[in-house]
N, C-alpha and C positions, 0 to 999 in steps of 0.2 A: 562501306561494309555495314550491313543491317544486322543487328544482333538477333539471334534466334532465342525466343522466349521458352520458358517451361522446362528448364534443365536442372539437374542436380550436379554439384561439383564438390569434391572433397580433396583437401590438401593432404599430400603425403610427403613427409620430410624424411629424407635419407632412405637407404635400403631397408632399415629396420621397420619402416611402415609400408614401403612400396612392395617389397617382394612377398611378404605374407598375403597381402591383398591380391596381388597378381596371381600367385600360385593357387589361391582359393578359387578365383574366377576361372582359371584354366581348368582346374579339376571339376568345376561345375558346368563347363561348356558342353553343349549338346550337339552343335552342328558345325561351327565355323570359328577358327582362330586365325588372325593375321598379325604378325609381329614384324616390325622394322626396327633395327637398332644399328648404331655405329660400331659398338664394341659388344662382342659376345665371347666371353672368356671361359676356358675350361678350369674354373676354380670351384670352390664349394657352392657358391651362389649360382654360377653358370650351370653346373651339373644339376642343381636343384630345379631350375627352370626348364632345362633340357629334358629332364626326366618327366616333369609335368606335361610338357608338350608331347613327349612320346607316349605317355599314358593316354592322353586325349586321342592321339592318332590311333592307338590300339583299340579304342572303343568306337571308332568310326567317325570321329570328328575330322573335318578337313582342316589341316594345319599347314599354314604357309608362313615361312620365315624368310626375311630378306636381311642380309648382313652386309655392311660395307667392307669392301675388300682391303682397304687401307687400315681402318680402325681395328679390324679383327685379323690382321695379317699374321700375327704371332700365334693365333689359335690353331692347333693341329688340324689338318684337313680330315683326319680320321674322326675327330669329334663330330664334325658336321655330317660325315658319311654315316656314322652310327645313327644319327637322327633320320637321315634319308632311308636307311635300311629299316627303320621302325615305322615308316610311313609319313614322316614329316617332309614336306616339300621345302627345300632350302635352295635359295638362289644367292649368289654373291654379286653384289653391285660393284662393277668395275674391278675385277680381280687385279691385284698388284703383282706384277712379274719382277719389277725392280723398283726400289725406293728412289732411284734416280730418274724415273720417268716423269718429266715435268711438262709433258704435253698438256695444253690448256684444259682439254676436256677431262683429263685424268685427275686434276686437282679439284674437280667439282664432286665432292663426296656426299654420300648419304649420311648426313649427320643427325637427322631427326630420329626421335624415339616415339613410336606409336604402337599401341596394341589395341586390336579390335576383337570383340568376343560376342558372337551370336546376334549382332545387331542391337545389343543391349548395353554393353559397357565399352568404354574407351579409356586408355591411359595415354597421357601426353606429358612430356617433361624433359628433364636433362639427365635422367638416370639411365645409364647403360646396364647391360646384363653382366655385372661384375661386382665382386664383393667390395664393400665400402672401404676395406683396408688394403685391397689389392692395388699395387702400384701407387700407394698413397704416400704422402709426405710426413705422415705421423703414424707411429705404432700405437698411439693411445687414443686418438680421436678419429672418428669416421670422416670420410669425405662428406662435405656439406653440400646437399643438393635437394631438389624438389621435383615432384611430379604431381599430377592431378588425376583423379578417377572421375569420369564423366558418365552420366546417364541422361537420356532424353533425345529430343528431336535433333540436337546438334550433330549426332552421329551420322545423319543423312548428308551432312556437308563434309564429313571426314572420309567416309567410305570411297567416294569417287576418286579422291587424290591417291589413296592407297591402291585402288583397283587399277588406275591408269598406269602407275609406276610398275605394278606387278605384270601387267600385260606387255608393257614395253620391254622389261627385262626378260620376260618369258619368250618374247619374239627373238631377242638377241641370243638367248641360250637354246637354240633349236635342238641341239644334240641332247639336251636334258629333258626327259619325259615329264610333262606336267599336265594336270587336269585343268579344264576351264573353270574359272571361278566366277560365280554369280554373286552379286552384292546381296547380302541378307536384307530382308525387309526391316525397316526401322519405323517403329511406331511414332506417330506425330502427336500422341497424347502427352500433355504436360506431366512431368514427374517431380518438379521442384520449382523454386522461385528464381533461378538464375538465368539471366540473359547472356548468351555466349556467342563469341565469334571465333571460328577456326581460321587461322592464317597459315597458309603454306607458302614457302618461298621456293621458287624454281628459277630456271634460266630462260623462260619463255615470257608468259604474260604477267608473271608475279615476281619480277626480279627484285623490286624494292618494297614488297608488301609489308614486311615486318618493320623495316626502318621507317616507312611512312606512318605506320600505326603508332610507333613510339613518338615520332615528331609531332603528329597531330594531337596526341594526348598531352604531351609536354607543353605545346603551344597554348593549350586551353587550360592549363593548370592554374588554379587560384590560390591554393594554400600549401600543398606539399607534393614533392616528387621524391620517391624512394626507389633506388635502383640497386640491384645486386647482380654483378656480372663477373664470371670467372675470367674472361678475356675481354679487355676493354680498350678498343682503339677506334673510336667512332670517327666518321667523316665530318667534314666541316659543318654540314647542315645540322647534324645531331649535336655536335659540340655547341654550336651557336644556340640551339634550342634550350639546352641545359643552362648555359651561361645567361641567356636572356631571361629565362624563368627566374633565376636567382636574383638578377638585377631588378626585376619588377616586384620583388618581395616574397617570392615563393621559397619555402624551405626546401632546398635541394640536397639530398643526402645520397652518396654513392658508396657502396661497399664493394671492395675489390680484393684480389688476392694479396696476402702478405707472404705466405709460404707458396712460392711460385714453382710450377713445373716447367714453364718455358721462360727462362730468365731474360732472354733477349726481348721477347714481347713485353715482359713486365717493365724492363728498362725503357722501352719505347713508350709504354703507357705513362710512366712517370715523367717523361718529357712534356706531357700535356698538363701536369699538375699545376704549374704556375698560373696558367690561364684560369683554371677552375677555382683554385684557392683564392686567387686575386679577385674573383667575382663573388666570393662568399659561399661557394659550394663546399659543403662538408664532405671530406673524403676520409673513409675509414679503410684500414687494411686488416683482413681476417688473419689471425695468427696461428691457431693451434694445429690446423690441418689444411687440406686443400679445399678451397672454395670452388665448387663446380656448378652451383646454381645459376640460373638465368631468369630472374624475376623482376617485377616492378609493380609499385602501387602508386597511384596518383589520386590525390584529393579524397582518399578513403572510399573510393567508389569504383575506379577503373583499376584492374589488376591483370597482369599477364604472367603466365608460366609457360616455359617451353624449352626448346633445344638451342635457340639462337642466342649466341653471344653478341655483344655490341662491338664487333670487329669486322674487317672487310671479308674474311672468309665466310662467316655466318651470314652477313647482311648482303653480300653480293656474289657469292660463289657456291656455297653448299646448298643442298636440299635441307630445309629446316621446317619446323612446325611449332607454332605457338597457339595457345588458346587465350583469348581475352575475355575476362568476366566483368560484366557491369553488374556488380553485386556488392552491396555495402557490407554484408556479413562476411563474405569470403575475403573481400579486400582487407577488412580489419583483422581477420584470422591470419592472413599472410603477412600483413604489416607487423602484427604483434610478434610473429615468429622471427622475422628478420631483425626487428629492433631488439629482441631478447638476445639474439646472437651478437649483435653489435655491442650491446652492453656487457656481455659476458666474455667475449672472445675477440674483440677488435680494438685497435688503437686509432685515435683520430690524429690526422696530420695537422700540424700547426704551420700557418703560412709563413710567419716570421722565421721560424726555425728551418723550414724547408728552403727558404731563400738563402740561408747561411750554409747550405751543404757545400762540400769542397769541390774544387775544380775537376777532380778526377771523376766524381760521381756525375757531374754535369756533362763531362765529355762522353762517358759511357752511355748516358741517356741520349745524347745528341747522335752518336754513332748508331745506336740501336734504332732510333727514329728514322734515320736515313736508310738503314737496312730494311726496316719494315716497309717503308714506302717503295724501295727498290723491288722487293719481293712482289708486292701487289702490282707493280708495273709489269714485271716479268710475266705474271699470269694474266695480264690484259685487263686489269682493273684500275680505273682512274679513281683514286680515293685519297684526297688530300686532307 
């Protein structure tokens, strides 16, 4: 993967920074808006963005929205129909007819979050179209997450991925009237100092693209690896990369959920702690609210933000999208933000105390680990 030079990247933390920037760019759009998201909820935030999209369509902007059928399964169909009636083209990616449909292709969800506007701006990250406090684990602290706003030649690498998926779903939804969508022209003139790589994970030629990017960066780390991941159940190669980095003297720090929304996955994750802690990896658990971010910084120069967790669903099943920045200033901004959260809102696990946990906790983690591996086997993923 060769980085694209000449871009500008801005870090957006939580919905408080993300949604005002996104709404402003939607309101300024002149020709073309494309939005993909896993969750689009009819709450205050969802209505705010939906209204902005409808305003854009009303003034003649081509607005195309793709929503995952499972992630947004609880959102009323009437909500999306109002958007369609206002001129917004809305497609549902693999609509869910029953939550018990475990056919392999139906677990491959659209988990990525991408917005493209006029060939000028892109948003990529982990933030869904949902209020920070909606379905949160805390009434006082917002969901902790990140996205980035991009400008520059890198958009020419992002548009084809969004275009190909739109054309594919458009073909499957023949009964729904849609307009052909041409990719807007993207200027190749430099607008900033950042070298960026867009990485999309799919189930064809890019099945392990994000996982490989992580492993390559960790294998070359000299000083520090900092990872924050909401769901963390990496395969053997990625686990070994982190452990080997720590053993050769790299400071490896991992921030994970303390307040978990999927308890079985958290227990399975905790079954891996002995190996990491024993190798000197520092593990922190985020306490006051839900950690939903998926970011990493390596050696103060390589940084990634995106939708991909470090678990088998993100790394081997879902459609995901990350951006990698080779940029010292951005890496330091992201690192400082994560470290500030660790200092203020996380607790570090002690290896000696962790080994002293009771047999009941050990049994629960062991059972959860077996269940997690069984689920991955059922969906056809070999992930040890």
